[in-house]
ZADRENTOR-658840 format. One record per atom (N, C-alpha, C): atom name; x negated, y negated, z negated. Coordinates in steps of 0.1 Angstrom, whole numbers, padded with zeros to 4 digits, always signed. Example, Ala and Ser with C-alpha at 12.3 -4.5 7.8 and 13.67 -1.06 7.14 Angstrom:
2
   at       X       Y       Z
    N   -0132   +0057   -0078
   CA   -0123   +0045   -0078
    C   -0132   +0033   -0078
    N   -0128   +0022   -0071
   CA   -0137   +0011   -0071
    C   -0129   +0000   -0079
//
This chain:
294
   at       X       Y       Z
    N   -0008   +0012   +0000
   CA   +0000   +0000   +0000
    C   -0009   -0013   +0000
    N   -0006   -0022   +0009
   CA   -0013   -0035   +0009
    C   -0012   -0042   -0005
    N   -0022   -0048   -0009
   CA   -0022   -0056   -0022
    C   -0026   -0070   -0019
    N   -0016   -0079   -0018
   CA   -0019   -0094   -0015
    C   -0016   -0102   -0027
    N   -0018   -0096   -0039
   CA   -0015   -0103   -0052
    C   -0024   -0115   -0054
    N   -0036   -0115   -0048
   CA   -0045   -0126   -0050
    C   -0039   -0139   -0044
    N   -0030   -0138   -0034
   CA   -0024   -0149   -0028
    C   -0010   -0153   -0033
    N   -0005   -0145   -0043
   CA   +0008   -0147   -0048
    C   +0009   -0159   -0057
    N   +0018   -0168   -0054
   CA   +0019   -0180   -0063
    C   +0032   -0180   -0070
    N   +0038   -0169   -0072
   CA   +0051   -0168   -0079
    C   +0049   -0173   -0093
    N   +0058   -0182   -0097
   CA   +0058   -0188   -0111
    C   +0049   -0200   -0112
    N   +0041   -0203   -0102
   CA   +0032   -0215   -0102
    C   +0040   -0227   -0099
    N   +0035   -0238   -0106
   CA   +0042   -0251   -0105
    C   +0033   -0261   -0097
    N   +0038   -0267   -0087
   CA   +0029   -0275   -0078
    C   +0036   -0289   -0075
    N   +0027   -0298   -0070
   CA   +0032   -0310   -0064
    C   +0024   -0313   -0052
    N   +0031   -0320   -0043
   CA   +0024   -0325   -0030
    C   +0027   -0339   -0028
    N   +0017   -0348   -0027
   CA   +0019   -0362   -0024
    C   +0020   -0363   -0009
    N   +0029   -0372   -0005
   CA   +0032   -0374   +0010
    C   +0037   -0361   +0016
    N   +0045   -0354   +0008
   CA   +0050   -0341   +0012
    C   +0062   -0340   +0020
    N   +0068   -0352   +0024
   CA   +0081   -0352   +0031
    C   +0080   -0347   +0045
    N   +0069   -0351   +0052
   CA   +0068   -0347   +0066
    C   +0054   -0343   +0070
    N   +0052   -0338   +0082
   CA   +0038   -0336   +0087
    C   +0030   -0327   +0079
    N   +0017   -0331   +0077
   CA   +0007   -0322   +0070
    C   +0012   -0319   +0056
    N   +0017   -0330   +0050
   CA   +0022   -0328   +0036
    C   +0033   -0317   +0035
    N   +0042   -0318   +0044
   CA   +0053   -0308   +0043
    C   +0048   -0294   +0046
    N   +0038   -0293   +0055
   CA   +0032   -0280   +0058
    C   +0026   -0275   +0046
    N   +0019   -0283   +0038
   CA   +0013   -0279   +0025
    C   +0024   -0274   +0016
    N   +0034   -0282   +0014
   CA   +0045   -0278   +0005
    C   +0052   -0265   +0009
    N   +0054   -0264   +0022
   CA   +0060   -0252   +0028
    C   +0051   -0239   +0025
    N   +0038   -0241   +0027
   CA   +0029   -0230   +0024
    C   +0030   -0225   +0010
    N   +0030   -0235   +0000
   CA   +0031   -0231   -0014
    C   +0044   -0225   -0017
    N   +0055   -0229   -0011
   CA   +0068   -0223   -0014
    C   +0069   -0209   -0008
    N   +0063   -0208   +0004
   CA   +0063   -0194   +0010
    C   +0056   -0184   +0002
    N   +0046   -0189   -0006
   CA   +0038   -0180   -0015
    C   +0044   -0178   -0028
    N   +0056   -0185   -0031
   CA   +0063   -0183   -0043
    C   +0063   -0194   -0053
    N   +0056   -0205   -0050
   CA   +0055   -0216   -0060
    C   +0068   -0225   -0060
    N   +0070   -0232   -0071
   CA   +0080   -0243   -0072
    C   +0072   -0255   -0068
    N   +0078   -0264   -0060
   CA   +0071   -0275   -0054
    C   +0078   -0288   -0055
    N   +0072   -0298   -0062
   CA   +0078   -0312   -0063
    C   +0072   -0320   -0051
    N   +0080   -0328   -0045
   CA   +0075   -0337   -0035
    C   +0074   -0351   -0040
    N   +0062   -0357   -0039
   CA   +0060   -0371   -0043
    C   +0058   -0379   -0030
    N   +0067   -0388   -0028
   CA   +0067   -0395   -0015
    C   +0075   -0408   -0016
    N   +0071   -0418   -0008
   CA   +0078   -0431   -0009
    C   +0091   -0431   -0001
    N   +0093   -0421   +0008
   CA   +0105   -0421   +0017
    C   +0115   -0411   +0011
    N   +0126   -0416   +0005
   CA   +0136   -0407   -0001
    C   +0143   -0399   +0009
    N   +0146   -0405   +0021
   CA   +0154   -0398   +0031
    C   +0147   -0385   +0036
    N   +0134   -0387   +0041
   CA   +0127   -0375   +0046
    C   +0124   -0366   +0035
    N   +0122   -0371   +0023
   CA   +0119   -0362   +0012
    C   +0131   -0353   +0009
    N   +0143   -0358   +0010
   CA   +0155   -0350   +0008
    C   +0156   -0339   +0017
    N   +0152   -0341   +0030
   CA   +0152   -0330   +0040
    C   +0142   -0320   +0036
    N   +0130   -0324   +0032
   CA   +0119   -0315   +0028
    C   +0123   -0306   +0016
    N   +0130   -0312   +0006
   CA   +0134   -0305   -0006
    C   +0144   -0294   -0002
    N   +0153   -0297   +0007
   CA   +0163   -0287   +0011
    C   +0156   -0275   +0018
    N   +0146   -0278   +0026
   CA   +0139   -0267   +0033
    C   +0131   -0259   +0023
    N   +0126   -0265   +0013
   CA   +0118   -0257   +0003
    C   +0128   -0249   -0005
    N   +0139   -0254   -0008
   CA   +0149   -0247   -0016
    C   +0154   -0235   -0008
    N   +0155   -0236   +0005
   CA   +0159   -0225   +0014
    C   +0149   -0214   +0013
    N   +0136   -0217   +0010
   CA   +0126   -0207   +0008
    C   +0126   -0201   -0006
    N   +0135   -0205   -0014
   CA   +0136   -0200   -0028
    C   +0128   -0208   -0038
    N   +0123   -0219   -0034
   CA   +0115   -0227   -0043
    C   +0124   -0237   -0051
    N   +0121   -0239   -0064
   CA   +0127   -0250   -0071
    C   +0120   -0262   -0067
    N   +0127   -0272   -0062
   CA   +0120   -0284   -0056
    C   +0128   -0296   -0059
    N   +0121   -0307   -0060
   CA   +0128   -0320   -0062
    C   +0118   -0331   -0058
    N   +0124   -0343   -0056
   CA   +0116   -0355   -0051
    C   +0114   -0365   -0062
    N   +0102   -0370   -0063
   CA   +0099   -0381   -0072
    C   +0093   -0392   -0063
    N   +0099   -0404   -0064
   CA   +0094   -0415   -0056
    C   +0080   -0420   -0062
    N   +0071   -0422   -0053
   CA   +0057   -0426   -0058
    C   +0049   -0432   -0047
    N   +0043   -0444   -0050
   CA   +0033   -0450   -0042
    C   +0020   -0447   -0048
    N   +0012   -0439   -0041
   CA   +0000   -0433   -0047
    C   -0011   -0444   -0050
    N   -0009   -0456   -0044
   CA   -0019   -0467   -0047
    C   -0015   -0475   -0059
    N   -0004   -0471   -0066
   CA   +0000   -0478   -0078
    C   -0002   -0469   -0090
    N   -0011   -0473   -0099
   CA   -0015   -0464   -0110
    C   -0003   -0461   -0119
    N   +0005   -0471   -0121
   CA   +0017   -0468   -0130
    C   +0026   -0458   -0124
    N   +0029   -0459   -0111
   CA   +0038   -0449   -0104
    C   +0032   -0435   -0104
    N   +0019   -0435   -0102
   CA   +0012   -0422   -0101
    C   +0013   -0415   -0114
    N   +0009   -0422   -0125
   CA   +0009   -0415   -0138
    C   +0023   -0411   -0143
    N   +0033   -0419   -0140
   CA   +0047   -0416   -0143
    C   +0051   -0404   -0135
    N   +0048   -0404   -0122
   CA   +0053   -0393   -0113
    C   +0047   -0380   -0118
    N   +0034   -0379   -0120
   CA   +0027   -0367   -0124
    C   +0033   -0362   -0137
    N   +0035   -0371   -0147
   CA   +0040   -0366   -0160
    C   +0055   -0361   -0158
    N   +0062   -0368   -0149
   CA   +0076   -0363   -0146
    C   +0076   -0349   -0141
    N   +0068   -0346   -0131
   CA   +0067   -0333   -0125
    C   +0063   -0323   -0136
    N   +0052   -0326   -0143
   CA   +0047   -0316   -0153
    C   +0056   -0314   -0164
    N   +0063   -0324   -0169
   CA   +0073   -0322   -0179
    C   +0085   -0314   -0174
    N   +0089   -0316   -0162
   CA   +0101   -0309   -0156
    C   +0097   -0294   -0155
    N   +0085   -0292   -0149
   CA   +0081   -0278   -0147
    C   +0076   -0271   -0160
    N   +0071   -0279   -0169
   CA   +0065   -0273   -0181
    C   +0050   -0272   -0180
    N   +0044   -0273   -0168
   CA   +0030   -0273   -0166
    C   +0027   -0277   -0152
    N   +0015   -0278   -0148
   CA   +0011   -0282   -0135
    C   -0001   -0273   -0131
    N   +0001   -0264   -0121
   CA   -0009   -0254   -0117
    C   -0016   -0259   -0104
    N   -0009   -0265   -0095
   CA   -0014   -0269   -0082
    C   -0010   -0283   -0078
    N   -0020   -0291   -0073
   CA   -0017   -0304   -0069
    C   -0024   -0306   -0055
    N   -0016   -0310   -0045
   CA   -0021   -0313   -0032
    C   -0020   -0328   -0030
    N   -0031   -0335   -0029
   CA   -0031   -0350   -0027
    C   -0033   -0353   -0013
    N   -0022   -0354   -0006
   CA   -0022   -0355   +0008
    C   -0018   -0369   +0014
    N   -0011   -0377   +0006
   CA   -0005   -0390   +0011
    C   -0017   -0398   +0017
    N   -0014   -0403   +0029
   CA   -0024   -0411   +0036
    C   -0018   -0419   +0047
    N   -0025   -0429   +0051
   CA   -0020   -0438   +0062
    C   -0032   -0441   +0072
    N   -0028   -0445   +0084
   CA   -0037   -0450   +0094
    C   -0032   -0463   +0100
    N   -0040   -0473   +0100
   CA   -0036   -0486   +0106
    C   -0045   -0488   +0118
    N   -0039   -0488   +0130
   CA   -0048   -0490   +0142
    C   -0054   -0504   +0142
    N   -0066   -0504   +0148
   CA   -0073   -0517   +0150
    C   -0088   -0515   +0151
    N   -0094   -0523   +0159
   CA   -0108   -0523   +0161
    C   -0115   -0529   +0149
    N   -0126   -0523   +0145
   CA   -0133   -0528   +0133
    C   -0138   -0542   +0134
    N   -0141   -0546   +0146
   CA   -0146   -0560   +0147
    C   -0135   -0571   +0145
    N   -0122   -0566   +0146
   CA   -0111   -0576   +0145
    C   -0101   -0572   +0134
    N   -0101   -0561   +0129
   CA   -0091   -0556   +0119
    C   -0092   -0565   +0107
    N   -0080   -0570   +0102
   CA   -0080   -0578   +0090
    C   -0085   -0570   +0078
    N   -0091   -0577   +0068
   CA   -0096   -0570   +0056
    C   -0084   -0564   +0048
    N   -0072   -0571   +0049
   CA   -0061   -0565   +0043
    C   -0057   -0551   +0047
    N   -0059   -0548   +0060
   CA   -0057   -0535   +0065
    C   -0067   -0525   +0059
    N   -0080   -0529   +0059
   CA   -0090   -0521   +0052
    C   -0086   -0518   +0038
    N   -0082   -0528   +0030
   CA   -0079   -0526   +0016
    C   -0067   -0516   +0015
    N   -0057   -0518   +0023
   CA   -0046   -0509   +0022
    C   -0049   -0494   +0025
    N   -0057   -0492   +0036
   CA   -0061   -0478   +0039
    C   -0069   -0472   +0028
    N   -0079   -0479   +0023
   CA   -0088   -0474   +0013
    C   -0079   -0472   +0000
    N   -0070   -0481   -0002
   CA   -0061   -0480   -0014
    C   -0053   -0468   -0015
    N   -0047   -0464   -0003
   CA   -0039   -0452   -0003
    C   -0047   -0439   -0001
    N   -0056   -0439   +0009
   CA   -0063   -0427   +0013
    C   -0074   -0423   +0003
    N   -0081   -0432   -0004
   CA   -0092   -0429   -0013
    C   -0088   -0432   -0027
    N   -0085   -0444   -0030
   CA   -0081   -0448   -0044
    C   -0069   -0440   -0048
    N   -0060   -0438   -0039
   CA   -0048   -0430   -0042
    C   -0051   -0416   -0046
    N   -0060   -0410   -0039
   CA   -0064   -0396   -0042
    C   -0071   -0396   -0056
    N   -0079   -0405   -0059
   CA   -0086   -0406   -0072
    C   -0076   -0408   -0083
    N   -0066   -0417   -0081
   CA   -0056   -0419   -0091
    C   -0048   -0407   -0094
    N   -0044   -0400   -0083
   CA   -0036   -0388   -0085
    C   -0044   -0377   -0091
    N   -0056   -0375   -0086
   CA   -0065   -0364   -0091
    C   -0067   -0365   -0106
    N   -0070   -0377   -0111
   CA   -0073   -0378   -0125
    C   -0061   -0376   -0134
    N   -0049   -0381   -0129
   CA   -0037   -0379   -0137
    C   -0034   -0364   -0137
    N   -0035   -0357   -0126
   CA   -0033   -0343   -0125
    C   -0043   -0335   -0134
    N   -0055   -0339   -0134
   CA   -0066   -0332   -0141
    C   -0063   -0333   -0156
    N   -0059   -0345   -0161
   CA   -0057   -0347   -0175
    C   -0046   -0338   -0180
    N   -0036   -0336   -0171
   CA   -0025   -0327   -0175
    C   -0030   -0312   -0175
    N   -0038   -0309   -0165
   CA   -0044   -0295   -0164
    C   -0053   -0292   -0176
    N   -0061   -0302   -0180
   CA   -0070   -0300   -0191
    C   -0063   -0298   -0204
    N   -0051   -0305   -0206
   CA   -0044   -0304   -0219
    C   -0035   -0292   -0220
    N   -0031   -0286   -0209
   CA   -0021   -0275   -0210
    C   -0028   -0262   -0215
    N   -0020   -0252   -0218
   CA   -0026   -0240   -0223
    C   -0019   -0228   -0215
    N   -0028   -0220   -0208
   CA   -0042   -0222   -0207
    C   -0046   -0233   -0198
    N   -0057   -0239   -0200
   CA   -0062   -0251   -0192
    C   -0066   -0246   -0178
    N   -0065   -0255   -0169
   CA   -0069   -0251   -0155
    C   -0059   -0254   -0145
    N   -0064   -0253   -0132
   CA   -0055   -0256   -0121
    C   -0063   -0257   -0108
    N   -0055   -0260   -0097
   CA   -0061   -0262   -0084
    C   -0057   -0275   -0079
    N   -0067   -0283   -0076
   CA   -0065   -0296   -0069
    C   -0070   -0296   -0055
    N   -0062   -0299   -0046
   CA   -0066   -0298   -0031
    C   -0063   -0312   -0025
    N   -0073   -0318   -0019
   CA   -0072   -0331   -0013
    C   -0073   -0330   +0002
    N   -0065   -0338   +0009
   CA   -0065   -0338   +0023
    C   -0075   -0348   +0028
    N   -0086   -0343   +0035
   CA   -0096   -0351   +0041
    C   -0093   -0352   +0056
    N   -0103   -0351   +0065
   CA   -0100   -0351   +0079
    C   -0113   -0348   +0086
    N   -0112   -0344   +0099
   CA   -0124   -0342   +0107
    C   -0131   -0355   +0109
    N   -0123   -0367   +0107
   CA   -0129   -0380   +0109
    C   -0139   -0383   +0098
    N   -0140   -0375   +0087
   CA   -0150   -0376   +0077
    C   -0163   -0370   +0082
    N   -0163   -0362   +0093
   CA   -0175   -0355   +0097
    C   -0180   -0360   +0111
    N   -0170   -0363   +0120
   CA   -0174   -0368   +0133
    C   -0167   -0381   +0136
    N   -0172   -0387   +0147
   CA   -0165   -0399   +0152
    C   -0153   -0395   +0160
    N   -0141   -0399   +0156
   CA   -0129   -0395   +0163
    C   -0123   -0408   +0169
    N   -0110   -0408   +0172
   CA   -0104   -0420   +0177
    C   -0098   -0428   +0166
    N   -0103   -0426   +0154
   CA   -0098   -0435   +0142
    C   -0107   -0447   +0142
    N   -0107   -0454   +0131
   CA   -0116   -0466   +0129
    C   -0123   -0465   +0116
    N   -0131   -0475   +0113
   CA   -0140   -0474   +0101
    C   -0133   -0472   +0088
    N   -0121   -0479   +0087
   CA   -0114   -0478   +0074
    C   -0109   -0464   +0072
    N   -0103   -0458   +0082
   CA   -0098   -0444   +0080
    C   -0109   -0434   +0078
    N   -0120   -0435   +0087
   CA   -0131   -0426   +0086
    C   -0138   -0427   +0072
    N   -0140   -0439   +0068
   CA   -0147   -0441   +0055
    C   -0138   -0436   +0043
    N   -0125   -0438   +0044
   CA   -0116   -0433   +0034
    C   -0117   -0418   +0033
    N   -0117   -0411   +0044
   CA   -0117   -0396   +0044
    C   -0131   -0391   +0040
    N   -0142   -0398   +0045
   CA   -0155   -0393   +0040
    C   -0156   -0395   +0025
    N   -0150   -0406   +0020
   CA   -0150   -0407   +0006
    C   -0142   -0396   -0002
    N   -0131   -0392   +0004
   CA   -0124   -0381   -0002
    C   -0132   -0368   -0003
    N   -0140   -0365   +0008
   CA   -0149   -0353   +0007
    C   -0159   -0354   -0004
    N   -0166   -0366   -0006
   CA   -0176   -0366   -0016
    C   -0169   -0368   -0030
    N   -0158   -0375   -0031
   CA   -0150   -0375   -0043
    C   -0147   -0361   -0048
    N   -0142   -0353   -0038
   CA   -0138   -0339   -0041
    C   -0150   -0332   -0047
    N   -0162   -0333   -0041
   CA   -0174   -0326   -0047
    C   -0177   -0331   -0061
    N   -0177   -0344   -0063
   CA   -0180   -0350   -0076
    C   -0171   -0345   -0086
    N   -0158   -0345   -0084
   CA   -0148   -0341   -0094
    C   -0149   -0326   -0097
    N   -0152   -0318   -0086
   CA   -0154   -0304   -0088
    C   -0165   -0301   -0097
    N   -0176   -0309   -0096
   CA   -0188   -0307   -0105
    C   -0185   -0310   -0119
    N   -0176   -0320   -0122
   CA   -0173   -0323   -0136
    C   -0162   -0315   -0142
    N   -0152   -0311   -0134
   CA   -0140   -0305   -0139
    C   -0140   -0290   -0139
    N   -0150   -0284   -0133
   CA   -0151   -0269   -0134
    C   -0151   -0264   -0148
    N   -0156   -0271   -0157
   CA   -0157   -0267   -0171
    C   -0143   -0265   -0177
    N   -0133   -0271   -0171
   CA   -0119   -0270   -0176
    C   -0112   -0260   -0167
    N   -0119   -0252   -0159
   CA   -0112   -0242   -0150
    C   -0104   -0249   -0140
    N   -0108   -0261   -0136
   CA   -0101   -0268   -0125
    C   -0109   -0267   -0112
    N   -0104   -0261   -0102
   CA   -0110   -0261   -0089
    C   -0106   -0273   -0081
    N   -0115   -0280   -0075
   CA   -0112   -0292   -0067
    C   -0118   -0290   -0053
    N   -0110   -0288   -0043
   CA   -0114   -0286   -0029
    C   -0106   -0296   -0020
    N   -0111   -0297   -0008
   CA   -0104   -0304   +0002
    C   -0104   -0297   +0015
    N   -0095   -0301   +0024
   CA   -0095   -0295   +0038
    C   -0095   -0306   +0048
    N   -0101   -0303   +0060
   CA   -0102   -0313   +0070
    C   -0095   -0308   +0083
    N   -0083   -0313   +0085
   CA   -0076   -0309   +0098
    C   -0081   -0317   +0110
    N   -0077   -0312   +0121
   CA   -0080   -0319   +0134
    C   -0068   -0328   +0137
    N   -0065   -0330   +0150
   CA   -0053   -0337   +0155
    C   -0041   -0327   +0153
    N   -0032   -0330   +0144
   CA   -0021   -0321   +0141
    C   -0008   -0327   +0147
    N   +0000   -0318   +0153
   CA   +0012   -0322   +0160
    C   +0023   -0326   +0150
    N   +0021   -0338   +0145
   CA   +0031   -0344   +0136
    C   +0037   -0356   +0142
    N   +0047   -0362   +0136
   CA   +0052   -0375   +0142
    C   +0042   -0385   +0144
    N   +0031   -0385   +0136
   CA   +0021   -0395   +0138
    C   +0013   -0394   +0151
    N   +0013   -0382   +0156
   CA   +0006   -0379   +0168
    C   +0015   -0379   +0181
    N   +0028   -0382   +0179
   CA   +0037   -0381   +0190
    C   +0034   -0391   +0201
    N   +0026   -0401   +0198
   CA   +0023   -0411   +0208
    C   +0012   -0407   +0217
    N   +0005   -0396   +0214
   CA   -0006   -0392   +0223
    C   -0001   -0389   +0237
    N   -0008   -0393   +0247
   CA   -0004   -0390   +0261
    C   -0008   -0375   +0264
    N   -0002   -0371   +0275
   CA   -0005   -0357   +0280
    C   -0019   -0355   +0283
    N   -0026   -0365   +0288
   CA   -0040   -0365   +0291
    C   -0048   -0364   +0278
    N   -0045   -0371   +0268
   CA   -0052   -0371   +0255
    C   -0050   -0357   +0249
    N   -0038   -0351   +0249
   CA   -0036   -0338   +0244
    C   -0044   -0328   +0251
    N   -0045   -0329   +0264
   CA   -0052   -0319   +0272
    C   -0067   -0320   +0269
    N   -0072   -0332   +0266
   CA   -0086   -0334   +0262
    C   -0089   -0327   +0249
    N   -0079   -0328   +0240
   CA   -0081   -0320   +0227
    C   -0081   -0305   +0230
    N   -0072   -0300   +0238
   CA   -0073   -0286   +0241
    C   -0086   -0282   +0248
    N   -0091   -0290   +0257
   CA   -0103   -0287   +0265
    C   -0115   -0287   +0256
    N   -0115   -0294   +0245
   CA   -0127   -0295   +0237
    C   -0126   -0288   +0223
    N   -0115   -0280   +0222
   CA   -0113   -0272   +0210
    C   -0115   -0257   +0214
    N   -0124   -0250   +0208
   CA   -0127   -0236   +0211
    C   -0115   -0227   +0210
    N   -0105   -0230   +0201
   CA   -0094   -0221   +0200
    C   -0083   -0225   +0211
    N   -0085   -0236   +0218
   CA   -0077   -0239   +0230
    C   -0064   -0245   +0229
    N   -0059   -0248   +0217
   CA   -0046   -0255   +0215
    C   -0047   -0266   +0205
    N   -0037   -0275   +0205
   CA   -0037   -0285   +0195
    C   -0031   -0279   +0182
    N   -0036   -0284   +0171
   CA   -0033   -0279   +0158
    C   -0018   -0282   +0155
    N   -0011   -0272   +0149
   CA   +0003   -0273   +0145
    C   +0003   -0274   +0130
    N   +0014   -0279   +0124
   CA   +0015   -0279   +0109
    C   +0014   -0265   +0103
    N   +0019   -0255   +0110
   CA   +0019   -0241   +0104
    C   +0005   -0235   +0104
    N   -0005   -0241   +0112
   CA   -0019   -0237   +0112
    C   -0025   -0240   +0098
    N   -0019   -0248   +0090
   CA   -0024   -0252   +0077
    C   -0019   -0243   +0066
    N   -0009   -0235   +0069
   CA   -0003   -0227   +0058
    C   -0013   -0218   +0052
    N   -0020   -0210   +0060
   CA   -0030   -0200   +0054
    C   -0041   -0207   +0046
    N   -0047   -0217   +0051
   CA   -0058   -0224   +0043
    C   -0053   -0229   +0029
    N   -0040   -0235   +0029
   CA   -0035   -0240   +0017
    C   -0032   -0228   +0007
    N   -0026   -0218   +0012
   CA   -0023   -0206   +0003
    C   -0036   -0201   -0003
    N   -0047   -0201   +0005
   CA   -0060   -0196   +0000
    C   -0065   -0206   -0011
    N   -0066   -0219   -0008
   CA   -0071   -0228   -0018
    C   -0063   -0230   -0031
    N   -0050   -0227   -0030
   CA   -0041   -0228   -0041
    C   -0040   -0215   -0050
    N   -0045   -0204   -0045
   CA   -0043   -0191   -0051
    C   -0056   -0186   -0058
    N   -0054   -0175   -0065
   CA   -0065   -0169   -0072
    C   -0076   -0164   -0062
    N   -0072   -0163   -0049
   CA   -0082   -0159   -0039
    C   -0094   -0168   -0038
    N   -0092   -0181   -0043
   CA   -0103   -0191   -0042
    C   -0108   -0195   -0056
    N   -0106   -0186   -0066
   CA   -0110   -0190   -0079
    C   -0125   -0193   -0080
    N   -0133   -0188   -0072
   CA   -0148   -0191   -0073
    C   -0152   -0201   -0061
    N   -0143   -0208   -0056
   CA   -0145   -0218   -0046
    C   -0142   -0231   -0051
    N   -0152   -0240   -0052
   CA   -0149   -0254   -0057
    C   -0159   -0264   -0050
    N   -0154   -0276   -0048
   CA   -0163   -0286   -0042
    C   -0165   -0284   -0027
    N   -0155   -0277   -0021
   CA   -0157   -0273   -0007
    C   -0148   -0281   +0002
    N   -0152   -0284   +0014
   CA   -0144   -0290   +0024
    C   -0142   -0280   +0035
    N   -0129   -0275   +0035
   CA   -0126   -0264   +0045
    C   -0121   -0270   +0058
    N   -0129   -0268   +0069
   CA   -0126   -0273   +0082
    C   -0114   -0265   +0088
    N   -0103   -0271   +0091
   CA   -0092   -0264   +0097
    C   -0089   -0271   +0110
    N   -0098   -0269   +0120
   CA   -0098   -0277   +0132
    C   -0099   -0269   +0145
    N   -0098   -0256   +0144
   CA   -0099   -0248   +0156
    C   -0112   -0249   +0163
    N   -0122   -0253   +0155
   CA   -0136   -0255   +0161
    C   -0138   -0268   +0168
    N   -0129   -0277   +0167
   CA   -0130   -0290   +0174
    C   -0143   -0297   +0171
    N   -0147   -0297   +0158
   CA   -0159   -0305   +0154
    C   -0172   -0298   +0158
    N   -0171   -0286   +0163
   CA   -0183   -0279   +0168
    C   -0186   -0284   +0182
    N   -0177   -0290   +0189
   CA   -0178   -0293   +0203
    C   -0179   -0308   +0206
    N   -0183   -0316   +0197
   CA   -0182   -0331   +0198
    C   -0189   -0336   +0211
    N   -0201   -0331   +0214
   CA   -0208   -0336   +0225
    C   -0208   -0328   +0237
    N   -0200   -0317   +0238
   CA   -0200   -0308   +0249
    C   -0188   -0312   +0258
    N   -0188   -0307   +0270
   CA   -0177   -0310   +0279
    C   -0166   -0300   +0277
    N   -0156   -0300   +0286
   CA   -0144   -0291   +0284
    C   -0149   -0276   +0285
    N   -0143   -0268   +0277
   CA   -0146   -0254   +0276
    C   -0137   -0246   +0285
    N   -0142   -0238   +0294
   CA   -0134   -0229   +0302
    C   -0130   -0217   +0294
    N   -0117   -0214   +0294
   CA   -0112   -0202   +0286
    C   -0114   -0189   +0294
    N   -0117   -0179   +0286
   CA   -0117   -0165   +0292
    C   -0104   -0159   +0292
    N   -0096   -0162   +0282
   CA   -0082   -0156   +0280
    C   -0073   -0168   +0275
    N   -0060   -0166   +0277
   CA   -0051   -0177   +0272
    C   -0052   -0179   +0257
    N   -0051   -0191   +0252
   CA   -0051   -0194   +0238
    C   -0039   -0187   +0231
    N   -0040   -0185   +0218
   CA   -0029   -0178   +0211
    C   -0016   -0186   +0211
    N   -0018   -0199   +0212
   CA   -0006   -0208   +0211
    C   -0004   -0215   +0225
    N   +0007   -0213   +0231
   CA   +0010   -0219   +0244
    C   +0013   -0234   +0242
    N   +0011   -0242   +0253
   CA   +0013   -0256   +0252
    C   +0027   -0260   +0246
    N   +0037   -0253   +0251
   CA   +0051   -0256   +0246
    C   +0053   -0253   +0231
    N   +0045   -0244   +0226
   CA   +0046   -0240   +0212
    C   +0040   -0251   +0202
    N   +0031   -0259   +0207
   CA   +0024   -0268   +0199
    C   +0033   -0279   +0193
    N   +0044   -0282   +0200
   CA   +0052   -0294   +0195
    C   +0065   -0290   +0189
    N   +0067   -0277   +0187
   CA   +0080   -0272   +0181
    C   +0084   -0279   +0168
    N   +0075   -0279   +0159
   CA   +0078   -0285   +0145
    C   +0078   -0300   +0146
    N   +0070   -0306   +0154
   CA   +0070   -0320   +0155
    C   +0083   -0325   +0161
    N   +0088   -0318   +0171
   CA   +0101   -0322   +0177
    C   +0113   -0321   +0166
    N   +0112   -0311   +0158
   CA   +0122   -0309   +0147
    C   +0121   -0320   +0137
    N   +0108   -0324   +0134
   CA   +0106   -0335   +0124
    C   +0112   -0348   +0130
    N   +0109   -0351   +0143
   CA   +0113   -0363   +0149
    C   +0128   -0364   +0149
    N   +0135   -0353   +0152
   CA   +0149   -0352   +0153
    C   +0155   -0354   +0139
    N   +0149   -0348   +0129
   CA   +0154   -0350   +0115
    C   +0153   -0365   +0111
    N   +0141   -0371   +0114
   CA   +0139   -0385   +0111
    C   +0149   -0394   +0117
    N   +0152   -0391   +0130
   CA   +0162   -0399   +0138
    C   +0176   -0397   +0132
    N   +0179   -0385   +0129
   CA   +0193   -0382   +0124
    C   +0195   -0390   +0111
    N   +0185   -0389   +0101
   CA   +0187   -0395   +0088
    C   +0186   -0410   +0089
    N   +0179   -0415   +0099
   CA   +0178   -0429   +0100
    C   +0191   -0435   +0105
    N   +0198   -0427   +0113
   CA   +0211   -0432   +0118
    C   +0222   -0431   +0107
    N   +0222   -0420   +0100
   CA   +0232   -0417   +0090
    C   +0230   -0423   +0076
    N   +0217   -0426   +0073
   CA   +0213   -0431   +0060
    C   +0215   -0420   +0049
    N   +0217   -0408   +0054
   CA   +0219   -0396   +0044
    C   +0206   -0394   +0037
    N   +0206   -0396   +0024
   CA   +0194   -0393   +0016
    C   +0195   -0381   +0008
//
């Protein structure tokens, strides 16, 4: 009989920031699929309500807490609300992030401050609030997972603010892992590539084809490609892994300076399969925007 108990999250209590759509909801879905109860921390009540219903359909006890991760008061209140409601906090995914387009030579400082405030300071604020709860509970310990990006490693089509914020997340993760391991707290991060979420819906067909051509696995990343890595980092399977940045990019960062790769066989994921979840997300967002149903 197969034994996958190392990946079983039954009874575990988790939170995901920015968990209403896209990468965050993929993380929340993965945790729920593995048996965890999952709270969604997000500033958007309407999309969070949709995410909660989908998690409940997977058998997860789920609820939404409004939270701006750049606000220390909201972060500390939200984390305590989740932990008090669940009775403990075993897993925290700090995913909330933003990107503001603009060239570095002209982008206003206010945009830089906002991106750093959400993507880096926000991760720090959340992580320390989560860690304090994990240190104090009995037994002490937990898993903290931060969302970084391939932009922390290579030059992508982002800008300096976004790239610096994500590079900061990677080193922050390593630093916190070094200090908090003594409390049985694992701190890791993962770096996705271009993921087919509503944020990537504006990419042209040519841009998407360039991603496929320069990615060894041959297709654009989907939200569901994140499920396995999150289950691993959140579960007992990764108990001896900490301070690690897990690349979840189909090999894209291996091919930065090479030309298009000619495939020997078709990729596992066909072009029309890449956008299935993104189209569902866009339709849900449009529907709830029209109805105001929260």
